[in-house]
C-alpha positions as CSV (number, residue, x, y, z in Angstrom):
1,M,29.9,-48.6,2.5
2,S,26.4,-47.9,1.7
3,R,25.4,-48.5,5.6
4,V,28.3,-46.3,6.8
5,M,27.3,-43.4,4.6
6,Q,23.6,-43.8,5.6
7,L,24.7,-43.7,9.2
8,A,26.5,-40.5,8.8
9,V,23.5,-38.7,7.2
10,R,21.2,-40.0,9.9
11,Y,23.4,-38.9,12.7
12,L,23.6,-35.6,11.0
13,V,19.9,-35.4,10.7
14,S,19.6,-35.9,14.5
15,A,22.3,-33.1,15.4
16,E,21.4,-29.9,16.2
17,A,24.0,-28.0,14.5
18,P,26.8,-28.6,11.8
19,V,29.3,-31.3,13.1
20,H,33.2,-31.6,12.4
21,P,33.9,-34.5,10.0
22,S,36.1,-36.4,12.4
23,L,33.3,-36.4,14.9
24,V,30.9,-37.6,12.2
25,W,33.2,-40.7,11.8
26,S,33.5,-41.1,15.4
27,K,29.8,-41.7,15.7
28,V,29.4,-43.8,12.8
29,R,32.1,-46.1,14.1
30,Q,30.1,-46.5,17.4
31,Q,26.8,-47.2,15.8
32,Y,28.0,-49.4,12.8
33,P,26.4,-52.7,13.0
34,V,28.7,-55.8,12.7
35,T,27.1,-58.4,10.3
36,D,30.0,-59.9,8.7
37,E,32.4,-62.1,10.9
38,R,35.2,-61.5,8.3
39,Y,35.0,-57.9,9.2
40,P,35.0,-57.0,13.0
41,T,34.9,-53.4,12.6
42,V,33.9,-50.9,10.2
43,D,37.4,-50.0,9.4
44,D,38.1,-53.4,8.4
45,E,35.4,-53.7,5.9
46,W,36.3,-50.5,4.4
47,A,39.8,-51.5,4.1
48,A,38.8,-54.5,2.2
49,A,36.3,-52.6,-0.1
50,T,39.3,-50.3,-1.2
51,N,42.2,-52.8,-1.3
52,G,43.7,-51.0,1.8
53,K,44.6,-47.8,-0.2
54,T,42.6,-45.6,2.1
55,T,41.4,-45.5,5.4
56,A,37.6,-45.7,6.1
57,E,37.6,-42.1,7.3
58,Q,39.3,-40.9,4.3
59,T,36.8,-42.9,2.0
60,L,33.9,-41.3,3.8
61,R,35.2,-37.9,3.5
62,W,35.9,-38.4,-0.3
63,T,32.7,-40.2,-1.2
64,S,30.7,-37.5,0.8
65,S,31.1,-35.1,-2.3
66,E,28.6,-37.6,-4.0
67,L,26.0,-36.6,-1.3
68,V,26.9,-33.1,-1.6
69,R,26.1,-33.1,-5.7
70,A,23.0,-35.1,-4.6
71,G,21.9,-32.3,-2.3
72,W,21.6,-34.6,0.6
73,L,24.8,-33.3,2.6
74,A,26.1,-29.5,2.9
75,K,29.7,-28.7,4.0
76,T,29.9,-25.3,5.7
77,P,32.7,-23.9,7.4
78,E,31.2,-24.9,10.6
79,G,31.0,-28.7,9.7
80,W,28.8,-30.9,7.8
81,L,24.9,-30.9,8.0
82,A,22.1,-32.9,6.7
83,T,19.8,-31.1,4.4
84,G,16.2,-31.2,4.2
85,V,16.7,-33.1,0.8
86,G,19.1,-35.5,2.7
87,E,16.3,-36.2,5.4
88,W,13.8,-36.9,2.8
89,S,16.1,-39.1,1.0
90,L,16.1,-41.5,4.1
91,R,12.2,-41.6,4.1
92,E,12.2,-42.2,0.4
93,Y,15.2,-44.8,0.1
94,P,15.3,-46.4,3.7
95,D,17.3,-49.5,2.5
96,P,20.9,-48.6,2.5
97,V,21.9,-50.3,-0.9
98,S,19.1,-48.5,-2.9
99,W,19.9,-45.3,-1.1
100,R,23.6,-45.4,-2.0
101,K,22.5,-46.6,-5.5
102,E,20.4,-43.4,-5.9
103,A,23.2,-41.2,-4.7
104,G,25.4,-42.5,-7.1
105,R,22.9,-42.3,-10.0
106,R,22.7,-38.5,-9.0
107,Y,26.4,-38.1,-8.7
108,A,27.1,-39.5,-12.2
109,D,24.1,-36.9,-13.7
110,Y,25.8,-34.2,-12.3
111,R,29.2,-35.3,-13.9
112,R,27.4,-35.6,-17.2
113,D,25.6,-32.3,-16.9
114,R,28.5,-30.4,-15.2
115,D,28.5,-27.5,-17.8
116,Q,24.7,-26.9,-17.2
117,F,25.3,-26.7,-13.4
118,D,28.2,-24.4,-13.9
119,L,25.8,-22.0,-15.9
120,V,23.4,-22.2,-13.0
121,E,26.3,-21.1,-10.6
122,A,27.3,-18.3,-12.9
123,E,23.8,-17.0,-13.2
124,L,23.1,-16.8,-9.5
125,A,26.5,-15.3,-8.8
126,A,25.6,-12.7,-11.2
127,V,22.0,-11.9,-9.5
128,P,22.5,-8.4,-7.7
129,A,21.9,-8.4,-4.1
130,G,18.4,-7.6,-2.9
131,Y,16.8,-9.8,-6.1
132,W,16.0,-13.2,-6.4
133,V,15.2,-15.6,-9.4
134,R,12.9,-18.5,-10.1
135,A,14.2,-22.0,-9.9
136,G,12.1,-22.7,-12.9
137,D,13.7,-20.0,-15.0
138,L,17.4,-21.3,-13.9
139,A,16.1,-24.8,-15.1
140,E,14.7,-23.8,-18.4
141,S,18.1,-21.8,-18.9
142,A,20.1,-24.7,-18.2
143,D,17.9,-27.2,-19.7
144,L,17.6,-29.1,-16.4
145,P,14.6,-30.3,-14.3
146,A,14.0,-27.7,-11.5
147,E,14.3,-30.4,-8.8
148,R,17.6,-31.2,-9.9
149,I,19.1,-27.6,-9.6
150,V,17.2,-27.2,-6.4
151,H,18.7,-30.3,-4.9
152,Y,22.2,-29.3,-6.2
153,L,21.9,-25.9,-4.7
154,V,21.0,-26.8,-1.3
155,G,23.8,-29.2,-1.3
156,S,26.6,-27.4,-3.0
157,R,25.5,-23.9,-1.8
158,P,27.5,-21.9,-4.4
159,E,27.7,-18.0,-4.2
160,G,23.8,-16.7,-4.1
161,W,22.4,-20.3,-3.7
162,F,19.6,-18.9,-1.6
163,R,18.3,-16.6,-4.2
164,A,16.6,-19.3,-6.0
165,L,12.9,-19.8,-5.1
166,D,9.6,-21.0,-6.3
167,V,6.8,-18.8,-7.9
168,G,5.6,-16.1,-5.5
169,G,8.9,-16.0,-3.6
170,R,8.4,-19.3,-1.6
171,L,11.1,-21.3,-0.7
172,P,11.4,-24.2,-3.1
173,R,9.0,-26.9,-2.4
174,D,11.5,-29.5,-3.8
175,A,14.1,-28.3,-1.1
176,H,11.9,-30.2,1.7
177,A,13.5,-27.6,4.1
178,T,13.4,-28.3,7.8
179,E,12.3,-25.7,10.4
180,R,16.1,-24.8,11.1
181,E,17.0,-24.8,7.2
182,R,13.8,-22.4,6.6
183,A,15.0,-20.1,9.1
184,V,18.5,-19.8,7.9
185,W,17.3,-19.5,4.3
186,L,14.8,-16.7,5.2
187,G,17.7,-15.1,7.2
188,L,20.2,-14.9,4.2
189,L,17.3,-13.6,2.1
190,E,16.7,-10.8,4.5
191,A,20.3,-9.9,5.2
192,D,20.5,-9.5,1.2
193,G,18.1,-6.8,1.4
194,I,15.1,-9.0,0.3
195,D,11.8,-8.3,2.2
196,I,10.2,-11.5,3.8
197,V,6.4,-11.0,4.1
198,T,4.6,-14.1,5.8
199,G,7.4,-16.4,4.9
200,R,7.8,-15.2,1.4
201,A,10.3,-13.1,-0.5
202,D,9.0,-9.8,-1.9
203,A,7.7,-10.9,-5.2
204,L,8.6,-7.4,-6.7
205,R,12.2,-8.2,-6.3
206,Q,12.1,-11.0,-8.6
207,L,14.4,-10.9,-11.7
208,A,12.9,-12.5,-14.5
209,G,14.1,-15.2,-16.9
210,A,15.1,-12.7,-19.8
211,D,16.8,-10.5,-17.4
212,L,18.7,-13.3,-15.9
213,R,20.2,-14.3,-19.1
214,A,21.0,-10.7,-19.8
215,V,23.0,-10.4,-16.6
216,V,25.4,-13.1,-17.8
217,G,25.5,-11.9,-21.2
218,E,23.4,-14.5,-22.9
219,A,20.8,-12.3,-24.3
220,D,21.6,-10.4,-27.7
221,G,23.3,-7.1,-27.2
222,G,25.8,-8.1,-24.9
223,D,26.8,-5.5,-22.3
224,D,24.3,-3.1,-23.3
225,D,21.7,-5.5,-22.0
226,V,23.7,-6.1,-19.0
227,A,23.6,-2.6,-18.0
228,G,20.0,-2.2,-18.8
229,V,18.8,-5.2,-16.9
230,L,17.5,-3.4,-13.7
231,E,15.8,-0.9,-16.3
232,T,13.4,-3.3,-17.2
233,E,9.7,-3.2,-15.8
234,Q,9.9,-6.7,-13.9
235,A,13.0,-5.2,-12.0
236,R,11.6,-2.0,-11.4
237,R,9.5,-0.6,-8.6
238,A,7.6,2.7,-8.2
239,W,7.2,4.7,-5.1
240,L,5.4,7.7,-3.4
241,V,7.9,9.7,-1.5
242,R,5.7,12.4,0.7
243,P,7.2,15.6,1.2
244,P,7.3,17.1,4.5
245,S,4.1,19.2,5.1
246,R,5.7,22.1,6.9
247,R,7.0,23.9,3.6
248,D,6.8,23.8,0.0
249,A,9.8,21.2,-0.3
250,V,8.7,19.9,-3.5
251,R,8.7,23.2,-5.5
252,G,11.2,25.0,-3.4
253,E,13.8,22.3,-3.2
254,W,13.0,18.8,-4.6
255,L,12.6,20.0,-8.2
256,P,15.3,22.5,-8.5
257,D,17.8,20.5,-6.6
258,A,16.8,17.2,-8.4
259,V,16.3,15.3,-5.2
260,C,13.6,13.6,-3.1
261,A,14.2,13.4,0.9
262,L,13.3,11.8,4.0
263,P,13.8,13.5,7.4
264,V,15.7,11.3,9.7
265,D,16.7,13.8,12.7
266,L,18.0,12.4,15.7
267,L,18.4,9.0,14.2
268,P,22.0,7.4,13.9
269,Q,23.3,7.4,10.1
270,L,22.9,4.0,8.8
271,R,24.4,2.7,5.7
272,P,22.4,2.2,2.3
273,G,21.3,-1.6,2.2
274,T,21.0,-1.8,6.0
275,G,18.5,-4.6,7.1
276,R,15.0,-3.8,8.7
277,S,15.9,-5.4,12.0
278,V,18.9,-2.9,12.3
279,V,16.5,0.1,11.2
280,A,14.0,-1.3,13.9
281,D,16.5,-1.2,16.8
282,A,17.6,2.4,15.7
283,V,14.2,3.8,15.8
284,E,13.3,1.9,19.1
285,A,16.5,3.2,20.6
286,T,15.9,6.9,19.4
287,Y,12.1,7.3,19.8
288,P,10.9,5.2,22.9
289,K,8.2,7.5,23.8
290,R,6.3,7.1,20.3
291,R,3.6,5.0,20.1
292,S,4.6,1.6,18.8
293,D,2.6,2.0,15.5
294,Q,4.4,5.3,14.8
295,R,7.6,3.6,15.3
296,L,6.5,0.8,13.1
297,R,5.5,3.3,10.2
298,L,8.8,5.1,10.7
299,V,10.8,2.0,10.4
300,D,8.9,1.2,7.1
301,D,9.6,4.7,5.8
302,I,13.4,4.6,6.6
303,Y,14.1,0.7,5.5
304,A,12.2,1.5,2.4
305,F,14.2,4.7,1.4
306,L,17.4,3.2,2.6
307,S,17.3,-0.1,1.4
308,R,14.5,-1.2,-0.9
309,I,14.4,1.6,-3.3
310,S,16.8,1.1,-6.1
311,I,18.4,3.3,-8.8
312,G,15.9,3.0,-11.8
313,D,12.8,3.1,-9.9
314,L,10.1,5.6,-10.4
315,V,9.3,8.2,-7.5
316,L,5.9,10.1,-7.4
317,T,5.5,12.9,-5.1
318,N,2.9,15.7,-4.9
319,F,2.2,19.3,-3.7
320,G,-1.4,19.5,-3.2
321,A,-3.2,18.1,-6.2
322,D,-0.2,18.1,-8.4
323,F,1.8,15.2,-8.8
324,Y,5.5,14.7,-10.3
325,V,7.2,11.8,-11.4
326,G,10.7,11.1,-11.7
327,E,13.2,8.5,-11.6
328,I,15.8,7.6,-8.9
329,T,19.5,8.0,-10.3
330,G,21.6,7.6,-7.2
331,S,22.0,5.8,-3.7
332,P,21.1,7.4,-0.5
333,Y,23.3,9.9,1.3
334,Y,22.9,12.1,4.2
335,F,22.1,16.0,3.9
336,R,21.8,18.5,6.6
337,N,19.0,20.9,5.4
338,P,19.9,24.5,6.5
339,E,16.4,25.5,4.8
340,S,14.2,23.9,7.4
341,P,12.4,26.0,9.7
342,A,13.3,23.7,12.8
343,G,17.0,24.4,12.1
344,A,19.5,22.0,10.4
345,V,17.5,19.0,10.0
346,L,19.3,15.8,8.9
347,E,17.4,14.2,5.9
348,L,18.3,11.0,3.9
349,R,18.1,12.2,0.4
350,R,18.2,10.4,-3.2
351,T,19.0,12.1,-6.7
352,V,16.1,12.2,-9.2
353,R,15.5,12.9,-12.7
354,W,12.2,14.6,-12.8
355,R,10.1,14.0,-15.7
356,N,7.3,16.4,-15.8
357,P,8.4,19.4,-13.6
358,R,6.3,22.0,-15.5
359,D,3.4,19.7,-16.4
360,P,2.4,17.9,-13.0
361,L,-0.3,15.5,-13.1
362,D,-3.6,16.2,-11.5
363,F,-5.1,14.0,-8.9
364,A,-8.5,14.1,-10.1
365,D,-7.9,14.0,-14.0
366,D,-4.7,12.0,-14.4
367,L,-4.9,9.4,-11.8
368,S,-7.0,6.2,-11.9
369,G,-9.3,5.5,-8.9
370,P,-6.9,2.7,-7.5
371,L,-3.7,4.7,-7.7
372,A,-5.5,7.8,-6.3
373,A,-6.8,5.7,-3.4
374,A,-3.2,4.3,-2.7
375,V,-1.6,7.7,-2.8
376,A,-4.1,9.1,-0.6
377,V,-2.8,7.0,2.6
378,P,-2.4,9.8,5.2
379,D,0.0,8.2,7.8
380,Q,3.1,6.8,5.5
381,S,5.7,8.9,3.9
382,V,6.9,6.2,1.7
383,I,4.5,4.0,-0.1
384,D,5.2,1.3,-2.6
385,L,3.0,1.9,-5.8
386,S,4.7,-0.9,-8.1
387,D,1.4,-2.1,-8.8
388,F,0.9,1.0,-10.7
389,L,4.1,1.1,-12.4
390,P,2.6,0.6,-16.0
391,E,0.0,3.6,-15.4
392,L,3.1,5.8,-14.1
393,V,5.1,5.3,-17.2
394,G,2.5,5.9,-19.7
395,R,1.2,9.0,-17.7
396,V,4.4,11.0,-18.4
397,Q,4.3,12.3,-22.1
398,G,3.3,8.8,-23.3
399,E,7.0,8.0,-23.0
400,A,8.7,4.9,-21.4
401,L,10.6,6.1,-18.5
402,T,14.3,4.6,-18.9
403,L,17.6,5.7,-18.0
404,S,18.8,5.8,-21.4
405,G,15.4,7.8,-22.6
406,L,16.3,10.3,-19.6
407,A,19.7,11.0,-21.1
408,A,18.6,11.2,-24.5
409,G,15.8,13.6,-23.8
410,G,17.5,15.7,-21.2
411,I,15.7,17.1,-18.2
412,V,15.1,20.7,-17.5
413,N,14.6,21.7,-13.7
414,V,12.2,24.1,-12.5
415,G,12.7,27.0,-10.1
416,A,10.5,27.2,-7.3
417,G,8.1,29.7,-8.5
418,E,7.8,28.2,-11.9
419,A,5.4,25.1,-11.3
420,R,2.0,25.5,-12.5
421,G,-1.2,24.4,-10.4
422,P,-4.2,26.2,-8.7
423,S,-3.2,24.7,-5.3
424,A,-0.4,27.4,-5.0
425,D,-0.9,27.6,-1.1
426,P,-2.0,24.3,0.4
427,T,-0.6,24.7,3.6
428,M,-2.8,26.8,6.1
429,A,-1.0,29.0,8.7
430,A,-0.7,27.5,12.1
431,A,-2.3,30.4,13.7
432,G,-5.6,29.8,11.9
433,L,-6.0,26.7,9.9
434,L,-9.3,27.7,8.3
435,N,-8.6,31.4,7.8
436,V,-9.4,31.6,4.2
437,G,-8.5,34.5,1.9
438,D,-11.3,36.4,0.1
439,D,-10.2,35.2,-3.2
440,R,-9.9,31.4,-2.3
441,L,-13.5,31.8,-0.5
442,E,-14.9,33.4,-3.7
443,A,-13.6,30.6,-6.0
444,L,-14.9,27.9,-3.8
445,A,-18.0,29.5,-3.7
446,A,-18.4,30.0,-7.4
447,R,-17.5,26.3,-7.8
448,L,-20.2,25.3,-5.4
449,H,-22.7,27.9,-6.8
450,V,-23.3,29.1,-3.3
451,D,-23.2,32.6,-1.7
452,D,-19.9,33.6,0.1
453,D,-21.5,34.6,3.5
454,W,-23.0,31.0,3.5
455,L,-19.7,29.6,3.4
456,R,-18.3,32.0,6.0
457,R,-20.6,30.7,8.2
458,C,-19.8,27.3,7.7
459,L,-16.1,28.2,8.4
460,R,-17.1,30.2,11.7
461,L,-18.9,27.0,12.8
462,L,-15.9,24.7,12.3
463,R,-13.7,27.1,14.1
464,L,-16.3,27.1,17.1
465,K,-16.6,23.2,17.2
466,P,-14.6,21.2,14.8
467,Q,-17.6,19.0,14.0
468,M,-20.3,19.8,11.7
469,I,-23.1,17.7,9.8
470,F,-24.7,18.9,6.5
471,Q,-28.4,17.5,6.8
472,G,-31.1,17.5,4.3
473,P,-33.4,15.7,1.9
474,P,-31.8,13.6,-1.2
475,G,-30.4,15.6,-4.1
476,T,-29.5,18.7,-2.0
477,G,-25.5,18.2,-2.7
478,K,-24.7,17.3,1.1
479,T,-21.8,15.1,0.0
480,F,-20.3,17.2,-2.6
481,V,-20.4,20.2,-0.4
482,A,-18.8,18.3,2.4
483,R,-15.9,16.9,-0.1
484,E,-15.4,20.0,-1.9
485,L,-15.1,22.1,1.5
486,A,-12.6,19.7,2.7
487,L,-10.3,19.5,-0.6
488,H,-10.5,23.4,-0.6
489,L,-9.3,23.7,3.0
490,T,-6.4,21.2,2.6
491,G,-5.1,22.7,-0.6
492,Q,-6.5,19.5,-2.6
493,K,-4.6,17.3,-0.4
494,R,-6.6,14.0,-0.8
495,E,-4.0,12.2,1.8
496,N,-5.5,14.5,4.5
497,I,-9.2,13.3,4.1
498,A,-10.6,10.2,4.9
499,F,-14.0,9.2,3.3
500,V,-16.1,6.7,5.1
501,Q,-19.8,5.6,4.6
502,F,-21.7,4.6,7.8
503,H,-24.3,1.6,7.7
504,P,-25.8,-0.8,10.2
505,A,-23.1,-3.1,9.9
506,Y,-20.3,-0.7,10.5
507,S,-18.5,-1.0,14.0
508,Y,-16.0,0.6,16.5
509,E,-13.4,-1.9,15.1
510,D,-14.0,-0.6,11.5
511,F,-13.8,3.1,12.1
512,I,-11.5,3.4,15.4
513,Q,-9.4,0.0,15.7
514,G,-10.1,-3.7,16.1
515,Y,-8.2,-7.1,15.6
516,R,-8.2,-8.3,12.1
517,P,-6.8,-11.7,10.6
518,R,-3.6,-11.2,8.7
519,G,-1.8,-13.3,6.4
520,E,-0.4,-17.1,7.2
521,A,0.6,-17.7,10.6
522,G,3.0,-20.7,10.1
523,G,3.0,-24.3,9.5
524,D,0.2,-24.9,12.2
525,G,-2.6,-23.5,10.0
526,S,-3.5,-21.1,12.9
527,I,-4.7,-17.5,11.9
528,R,-2.7,-14.6,13.3
529,F,-4.7,-11.4,14.5
530,E,-3.4,-8.1,14.5
531,L,-4.4,-4.7,16.0
532,V,-5.3,-2.7,13.1
533,S,-6.3,1.2,13.1
534,G,-9.3,2.3,11.4
535,P,-9.4,5.7,9.3
536,L,-10.0,7.8,12.2
537,V,-7.1,6.8,14.1
538,R,-4.8,7.0,11.1
539,L,-5.7,10.2,10.1
540,A,-5.6,11.5,13.8
541,Q,-1.9,10.2,14.0
542,A,-1.3,11.9,10.5
543,A,-2.8,15.2,11.9
544,E,-0.7,14.8,15.2
545,E,2.5,14.7,13.1
546,H,1.3,17.5,10.8
547,P,-0.1,20.2,13.3
548,D,0.1,23.0,10.7
549,E,-2.2,21.1,8.5
550,P,-6.0,20.7,8.6
551,F,-7.2,17.0,8.3
552,F,-10.9,15.9,7.6
553,V,-12.8,12.8,8.2
554,I,-15.9,12.8,6.1
555,I,-18.8,10.5,7.3
556,D,-21.5,9.9,4.9
557,E,-25.0,9.1,6.0
558,I,-23.7,9.2,9.7
559,N,-27.1,8.4,11.1
560,R,-27.2,4.9,9.3
561,G,-24.8,3.6,11.7
562,N,-25.1,2.8,15.3
563,L,-23.3,5.7,16.5
564,A,-23.0,4.7,20.3
565,K,-21.3,1.5,19.1
566,I,-19.2,3.0,16.5
567,F,-17.9,6.2,18.3
568,G,-17.0,4.4,21.8
569,E,-14.5,6.8,23.4
570,L,-14.9,9.2,20.8
571,Y,-18.2,10.8,22.4
572,F,-16.0,12.2,25.1
573,L,-13.1,13.2,23.0
574,L,-15.5,14.9,20.5
575,E,-16.5,17.2,23.1
576,Y,-13.2,17.8,25.0
577,R,-10.4,17.9,22.2
578,D,-7.7,18.8,25.3
579,E,-8.5,15.5,27.2
580,V,-7.3,12.0,26.4
581,A,-9.0,8.5,26.5
582,Y,-8.0,4.9,26.5
583,L,-9.3,3.1,23.4
584,L,-11.0,-0.1,23.7
585,Y,-7.9,-2.1,22.4
586,R,-5.0,-0.6,23.7
587,Q,-1.8,-0.2,22.0
588,E,1.2,-2.4,23.6
589,D,2.9,0.8,25.1
590,G,-0.5,1.5,26.7
591,R,-0.7,5.4,25.5
592,P,-3.7,7.0,25.8
593,F,-5.6,8.7,22.4
594,S,-6.5,12.2,21.8
595,L,-8.1,13.9,18.9
596,P,-5.8,16.6,17.5
597,K,-7.4,20.0,17.2
598,N,-6.6,20.0,13.5
599,L,-8.7,17.1,12.7
600,F,-12.3,18.1,11.6
601,I,-15.2,15.8,11.2
602,L,-17.7,16.7,8.5
603,G,-20.9,14.3,8.5
604,T,-24.0,14.2,6.0
605,M,-27.5,13.0,7.1
606,N,-30.6,12.3,4.9
607,T,-33.7,13.4,6.8
608,A,-36.0,12.1,4.4
609,D,-35.0,8.4,5.3
610,R,-37.9,7.2,7.3
611,S,-36.0,3.8,7.9
612,I,-33.4,5.1,10.4
613,S,-33.9,6.8,13.7
614,R,-32.7,10.3,14.1
615,L,-29.5,11.4,16.2
616,D,-29.7,11.3,19.9
617,A,-29.0,14.4,22.1
618,A,-25.6,13.5,22.8
619,V,-24.7,13.6,19.1
620,R,-26.5,16.7,18.3
621,R,-24.7,18.6,21.4
622,R,-21.3,17.5,19.6
623,F,-22.0,18.7,16.2
624,H,-23.1,21.8,14.5
625,F,-26.0,21.1,12.1
626,V,-26.2,23.0,8.7
627,T,-29.4,22.2,6.9
628,L,-29.5,22.2,3.1
629,D,-33.2,22.5,2.2
630,P,-34.6,23.1,-1.3
631,A,-37.1,25.9,0.2
632,E,-33.9,27.9,1.8
633,E,-30.8,29.4,0.5
634,P,-28.3,28.5,-0.9
635,T,-30.1,25.2,-1.9
636,R,-33.3,27.2,-3.1
637,S,-31.5,29.0,-6.0
638,L,-28.8,26.5,-6.9
639,L,-30.2,25.0,-9.9
640,R,-31.1,28.0,-11.6
641,T,-27.7,29.4,-10.8
642,W,-26.0,26.2,-12.5
643,L,-28.1,26.2,-15.3
644,T,-27.4,30.0,-15.9
645,A,-23.7,29.1,-15.7
646,Q,-24.1,26.0,-18.0
647,S,-26.0,28.4,-20.7
648,L,-28.9,26.0,-20.3
649,S,-32.5,26.6,-20.3
650,A,-34.3,27.4,-17.0
651,Q,-37.2,25.0,-17.5
652,P,-35.6,22.2,-15.3
653,A,-35.7,24.7,-12.2
654,D,-39.3,25.9,-13.2
655,V,-40.4,22.1,-13.2
656,L,-38.7,21.4,-9.7
657,D,-40.1,24.7,-8.3
658,E,-43.7,23.5,-9.3
659,L,-43.0,20.3,-8.1
660,N,-41.8,21.2,-4.6
661,R,-45.0,23.8,-4.5
662,R,-47.4,21.0,-5.0
663,L,-45.7,18.7,-2.3
664,D,-46.0,22.0,0.1
665,A,-49.5,22.3,-0.7
666,K,-50.4,18.5,-0.4
667,D,-52.6,17.9,2.6
668,G,-51.1,15.2,5.1
669,F,-47.8,15.3,3.4
670,T,-44.9,14.9,5.7
671,G,-41.9,14.0,3.6
672,S,-39.2,16.4,2.2
673,R,-38.9,18.4,-0.9
674,V,-36.9,17.4,-3.9
675,G,-33.3,18.5,-4.1
676,P,-31.7,20.1,-7.2
677,A,-28.8,17.8,-7.4
678,Y,-30.8,15.1,-9.7
679,L,-31.0,17.8,-12.4
680,M,-27.5,19.2,-12.0
681,K,-25.8,16.7,-14.6
682,T,-24.4,18.4,-17.6
683,E,-24.5,14.8,-19.5
684,L,-28.2,14.5,-18.8
685,Y,-29.1,17.3,-21.2
686,A,-26.9,15.9,-24.2
687,D,-30.0,14.9,-26.2
688,G,-31.9,18.0,-25.0
689,I,-33.5,19.4,-22.0
690,D,-36.8,17.7,-22.6
691,A,-35.0,14.3,-23.1
692,G,-33.0,14.7,-20.1
693,L,-36.1,15.6,-17.9
694,D,-38.0,12.7,-19.2
695,L,-35.0,10.5,-18.2
696,V,-34.3,11.7,-14.7
697,W,-38.1,11.7,-13.8
698,L,-38.9,8.2,-14.8
699,T,-35.9,6.8,-13.2
700,Q,-35.4,8.8,-10.3
701,I,-37.6,11.3,-9.0
702,E,-41.0,9.5,-9.4
703,P,-39.5,6.2,-7.6
704,L,-38.5,8.7,-4.8
705,L,-42.0,10.2,-4.5
706,E,-43.5,6.6,-4.6
707,E,-41.4,6.3,-1.5
708,Y,-42.7,9.3,-0.1
709,F,-46.3,8.2,-0.5
710,Y,-46.0,4.9,0.3
711,G,-49.2,3.5,1.9
712,D,-51.1,6.4,0.7
713,D,-53.7,4.8,-1.5
714,E,-55.5,8.2,-2.3
715,T,-52.5,9.9,-4.1
716,D,-51.6,8.9,-7.8
717,V,-47.9,10.0,-7.9
718,H,-47.7,10.0,-11.9
719,H,-51.0,12.0,-12.1
720,E,-50.4,14.6,-9.5
721,F,-46.4,14.8,-9.8
722,G,-45.8,13.4,-13.6
723,L,-43.6,15.7,-15.7
724,D,-46.5,16.3,-18.0
725,A,-48.8,17.6,-15.4
726,L,-46.0,19.9,-13.9
727,R,-45.2,21.3,-17.4
728,Q,-48.7,22.2,-17.6
729,T,-48.6,24.7,-14.6
730,A,-45.0,25.5,-14.3
731,I,-44.6,29.3,-14.6
732,P,-41.1,30.4,-14.7
733,P,-40.4,33.6,-12.6
734,Q,-40.3,37.0,-14.5
735,S,-36.5,37.4,-13.7
736,A,-35.7,34.0,-15.1
737,G,-37.0,34.8,-18.5
738,A,-37.9,32.3,-21.3
């Protein structure tokens, strides 16, 4: 009997598909070795073993149940198949007798612990679609070894068996899954609505142990715990759903209507829970002319909104710098929006309970740096923010966001004109993206402490040529001006701005696109490379999709990079915005690349850094240059204006003026004046003006001057330009007062 059963499993291991039991028996009869003259056939041997009460084939079918409980054999509607555990058992126990003995022991263990295995099956059956559990949690709940549970599940295959995984969403190591078994297993998970990334289930879809017990009514509280299981932080996710940029959808529709939405016009209507592959097929058929990376992002957005976002998840959206947090309360449904300027556009919608409709979070003040960076991704409409779930929960009135809390506290929706915030009109008119009203221009000028006319000049230059570089010595506020200008013109939309830092190691692959290693490639240990778009291409694609909004790439210290190496085809496109060029690494669809007219490039350049070469003529022809010099406006009076606004003494401005006067008078000095930004920090003067000046002079300004006069043995920087020497001769202008 032992040899017959082992022969059956060996045959199934070699089979390419499940095999009908009668065919299994036929193959065993052909391969069975005759070793006892008393029993010329396997039928004779088994008849003797069972006293003739059953046939050998019947005995095989009955005893195969032992192999199923051991996890070595699985019975499917298509037939029998050997599991990965069964294949492992043949290597572990090659002798038929010891192999059969081990199978019998495992079956006896199952019969002894049947109640515990029934509990495991009940827990798995109760796991909602789209979630998985750790085999270790099942083992802890049933008080059984995880290995036994995994082996039992791959053999018996009860409802939801494939949802039992290892830490991190990997297929259980104890399953010894074959490649064929692995493909089937991952396919079942994906069909269940669980994302598969690099061969693992989405870790955020794990149902933790306490919630697992609550699902089957084991936890204290009974039905209330069951209903609340998906509200726990372990099962919850958080998402950014970005509104369409062409109108104020958030305050005009989403908040008053208690919804969020994703435009899906032209696409066929897909049911909630649809798998990613089906969504991808629909997008491919509907938008064959779009670039492959655009289609991929659209698939990600639709699949997430349709099948990954769940009731109880948090949702974040924004209007400019104002961010609103809510909780998903309904399944996705289709809605044809008559308010759309493009006509009745079809949308996917979900109902939302908005928690802070009258008190939005501020991008700069309320979001942590990592969260701010995550929501600033320009080219994705739906972004998974689950890593920031605790922060988002804590940000809204310090209350835990649960369905029960929402129901108890109640939600008051806000009308289109009731939401607060300085960014009341973040979307520029299509006819002139940089046309800014006088009131908004004056507000920006006041923030920058510059003259209105200077700002108008900058805007005029950008309209003539959408590339501009702010150049000047250190401390003149080049980066600050570039960032504030971009923020103001985009209506505080951080997702419309990409900030990059050039340096000698920065390359074309970093800025535009290049191949990068990505994750795991499979079992052979090789590395998979993907074509990854850099900040310029990603922002250009976002600008192309939202032509009525301005987008800005800010390049800090642009002259520190090898521009010919970094820009590549961009040299041509910067000058000819109406033309196209083929990038070095082409997309699979072979489409050319162009720079949208609503994409502006701002750079900063330190003119005092002698370690780098100046820009060549080709770059200078493609950019406007705006100089920020301490000897000229608006920089010359910047510090004095700022000190007045802060109600501080004019002494720092007097000392800086004297320093720059001495530098100008220094024979042979070829360096630059010192900018005012070093002295424009309110916290610097917390212990008084003198203490603040002493600190910044010792740690920043004198080291800068030492660099200016490096190699000049005749100049004593501390003696000539030290703070004590400057204070003795600094005479404030009469208009400045004391």
